[in-house]
N, C-alpha and C positions, 0 to 999 in steps of 0.2 A: 430598416433596410439591412441587407446582408452585406456588411463592409468587406467581407472576405473576397467577394467577387464583384465589388462595386465597379472598379475600373474595367475589369475584363468584360463586363456585361454592358458597358456604356461607351460605344465608340464615339470619338470626339465629334464627328460630323453630326451626331444625333443630339448633342447637348449644347445649349447656349448659356451665356452668362449675362445677367441683367442687373440693373440698378434702377430703383424707382424711389419715390419720396413720400413721406408721411409726416404730418406736423409733429413737433416734438416739444416737450417741456423738460425741465431739469429734475423731474421725479426719478425715482429708482426703477420705475417700470416704463417701458417704451414699446409701442406697437411696431412690429417689424414688417408684417405682411397682413393685408386684409383678407377676410374669409371669402371664399367663392372665387369668381372670375374677376380679374382686374387688369388695367392697362396703365401705362405711364402717361403723364400729361403731354409728353412730346410725341405721342402717337405710337410708341412702341407697345408690344413687339411687332416686328414687321414680318416675321417668318411664321407666326401662328396667329390665330384670331385673338387670343388673349392668354394671359397667364392664369393659373388656377391652383387652389389649395383647399383641401377639406380636412376633416378630423382624421380620416384614415391616413392620408398623405402626410399630415402633420406628425402623426405618431411615429412614422418611419424617420422623418427628419429629426425629431427629438431624440430617438434612440441612437442615431448616429452622432448627433451633436454631444450627447452626454458621455461618449467614449473619449472625447478629447481631453488631454491632460492639461493643456494650457487654456487660460481664459481667452475669450474672443474680443477683438479690439473694435472700438468705434473710433475712427480717425477723422481727419478733416479733409473734405473734398476728395475722398478716395485716394489719398496720397499713398496708401499702402500698395495700391495697384500701379500708381503712376511713378513711383520712385525709381523703378528700373529704367524708365524713359528719361525723366528729367533730373535724376541724381539728387533730388531734394530729400531731406529727412521726412519721416512719417510719424510725427508725434501722436500720441493717443489722446483722445478726448474723454474716453470712458472705457470700462471693461465689463464684461458680463460672462456668466458661465451657466445660467439656468434659463431655460425657455419653457413656455407652456402654451397649450392651445385653449382658446376661449371661443365663444360663439362669434365674436367679432373678428378673430384672426389669431395670428401668432405673436406672442409677446416675450420680450426679455424681462425678467422679474427681479433681477439682483444687480441692476446697473449702478456702477460706482463712477461718477463723473469727476474729472479733475476740477480743481478750483477755477482754473482758467476757462474751461468749457462751461461750467455752471454760470459763471459771470457773463460769458458771451451769449448764452441762451437767455438768461434773465434780462439782459440789456437789449435783446432783439437782434443781435448780430448774426445769429443763426436761428432758422425757423423750421428746418426739416431734417428728418432722419432718413437716410437712403440706404436700405439694405442691399447687399450684393448676394445673389443666389444663382444656382444653376437650374435649368429647366429642360424638359424634353421638347426638342424642336419639332416633334410630330404632334404632340398633344398640348404643349404649353404647361404641363404639370410641373410644379416646383419640385425639385429633387433634393437640393442641399443648400443650407444657409452657410455663406462663407464669412462675411463680416458685415459692418455697417459704417456709415460715415455721416458727419454733420455736413449739410450743404444748403446752399440757397439756389442752386441751379441743378435740379434733378436731371435735366437733359444735358449732361456734360458733353461738350464737343469732343468727338473722338472716343467716347466711352466704349462704343462697340468694338473699335480697334484695340483698345486697351484690354477689354475683356477677352478678345480673341487671343491676344498675346499671352494670356494667363492659362490658356488651354493645356499647354505642355506641363504646367505645374500640377494640374488636376488629373490629366490623362497621359501617363508616361507612354513612350513609344513601345513597340512590340518587343524589342530586345529587353527593355527594363521590366516589362510584364513577365517575360519568360524567366528572368533572374529572380524576381519576387516570388513567382510561383515555385521555382526550384528551392528557394530558401524555406518557403512554407512547407514543402514536402519533406525537406531535411529536418526541419524542427519536429515534425510529426514522427518521422522515422527514428530520431534520437531522443524522443520524449522531452523536448525542450519547450519552455514557455514561448508563447507567440511573440513575446517581447525580446527574445534572444537576438543579439546582434550577429552580424556576419562573422565577426571574429570568434564569438562564442560558439557558433555553429561549426566553424572550421576546426576549432580546438577539440570539440567533442567528437567530430568525425575522425580526427587524427587518433584520438584515444581508441575508437572502435577499430580502426585499421591496425594499430599497434597490437591490440589484443587478439585480433584475428590472425596476425602473422605469428604471434607467439604460441597460440593454441593449435594452429594448423599450418605450420610453415611449408610443408610440402604442397598443400593445396593452394595457399596464397601466393606462392612463388611461381606457379605454373603460368606459361604464356597465355593459355586459354582460360585463365581464372575468370569466373563470372559469379557474382554474388547470388543472383537468383538461382543459378544452377546449384550452387552450394546449398542454399536453403532447401531446395527441392530434394537434393540428395539426403540431407539430414532428416527431412520429413519422411522420406522413404525408409530410412533406417529405423526411425522411431516406430513406424507402422509395422515393420517386420518384427521388431522386438516385442511389440504388444501382442502380435499374433502368436508368437512363440510362448509368451507368458500365459496367454489365455488358452492355448491348446498345446500343452507340453507333450513331448514324444515319450510314451511309456518305455520304449526300449532304452532310453538314456537315463532312466531312474530306477532305483530299487523298488520292486513291488511292495505294496503296503503289507501284504500277508507275510512276505519274507522278513520285513522289518519287525513285525509283531512277533514272529517266531524267534528271531534273534534276541529281541528284548526279553521274551519269556525264558529262554535259556540262560541269559545273563542273570536274571532275577533268581532262577533256581540255583545257579552256582553260588550266588551271594548267600542264599539261605542256607545251603549246605555248609559253607565255610563258617557262617555264623553259628550254626548248631554245633559243629565240631569244637569251635572255640569255647562255647558255653559249657559243653561236656567236660572239657579239660579243666576249666576254671572251677566248676562245681565239684568234680571228683578230687581235685587237689585240695579244695576247701574242706571236704568231708574227711580226707585222710589227715589233714593238719588239725582237725578239731575246731575249725572256724565255722563250721556249719553242722547243724544236727540233721540226722537222716530225715526227721519229720519236716525239715525246711527245704528238702531237696527239690520237690516239685515247685514250690514257690520261687526258689532260686533260679530254676531253669526257665520258668515263665518270665521272670524279671530280666534274665539275661537275653532272652530272645527279643524283648521289647527295648531294653536299654542296658547294654552290656557295661557301659561306663558306670552306671548307678550300682550295679551288682559288684563290680570290681572295687568301687569306693567303699561299699558296705563291708566287704570281706577284709579289705586292708585295715579298716578300723576295728574289726572284731579281734578279740584276744583268743588264742587257742585254748581249748579246754582239755586239760590233760586226761580227764576221765573219758574223753571221746577218742583219744588218739593212741591209747596203749593200756596195758594192764595196770591197775591201780594197786594190786596186791603182790606184785613181783612173782606171780605164779602160784601164790597161796590162796586158799579160799578166802573170800572177802569177809572182813569182820562184820560187816553189815551190808545189806543191799542184795543178798542172794534171794532166791525165790522163797518168799514167806518171811524173810528177814527184814527188819526195819532199816531205813537208810540212815547213814551217819549224819551228824549235824552239818558237815561240809557238803554232803550230797544234797541235803534238803535246801541249803543256801543256794546251791547251783540251780535247783528246781525253781526257786523263787526268782532268781535273776533271769533265768531263761524262760520263765512263765510257761512251765510245762508240769505235768502231773508226775508224781513219783513212779507210777506204773510205766509212763512213756520214758522216763529217765532210765529205769531198769532195762527196758527193751534196747536202749542205745548203748548200755554198758557192754564192753566186749567180754566174752567169757574168759574165766581164769585159765591159765595154761595148765 
């Protein structure tokens, strides 16, 4: 059964409350209702031909029953229902929380009897179990199990009147239904559990109001403020923004071709600046003797790729005097002229620089 709309869908005039009797023992299982169609020994029901329950109906009753947090009572002589009229206490004879359907009817299967009740049943002081249930006054179909009682008089005088007095407990008035429905909708709106109390709903609603006032004070303070209108307005803004994002206005943005051209010009300027820097570094290194002429192309290539590496190499290189000025003071060289053998010092430089004597001669500056 859908408990969410149980009360709303069952007007009080269409539902009756009844009690009948079945033999009982002090076992932990008791039969609550017989299968099929049945009547009480006192001639009830009077408003329908009979009560009735089957496996499909029982499944709905069980589903609703298992949602209860508290165990269900078995009292004495239906005193739970009568206490409001006679002011007497309603002690429990037993408790149960599990019911199941069998071919012979509906059973409670985890009954815990009190010691007093067990003794009274065993001694024959009580012989019957009388379940209390609601039923459809049009069809007689059992709708909900309320509780049960030990009794020796299933047809209790005034039981119909007592049952009628309990209608308000099961079927609140229209105002209560409206409030319950409102709380249910607020729980959904605020994403609260169905067990949230009225106080918790109010507290969460106040948080939402405070946040709304803080984020949109101008809107929230207006005399014609309406939450649905606000939500609709926000949705319209979101739709507009999505449309703009999906279909941008070309006039408001730089064309791709122009951006690519600008990027090309910037890259060209960077390349020219880098080339000038490399030229300056290489020419300075050649003049200082830190670089051989045969290394010029290599140095330029390295500088274009990694200027920092070239600079580090040149800073670590020692200037070679033979490459930066006259080694003879303007006099013909003692050795190393064309056809003349190189001196020992010059040959040592060739080995250190890993170049041939011929290339070394080409790099020597002519005598003044």
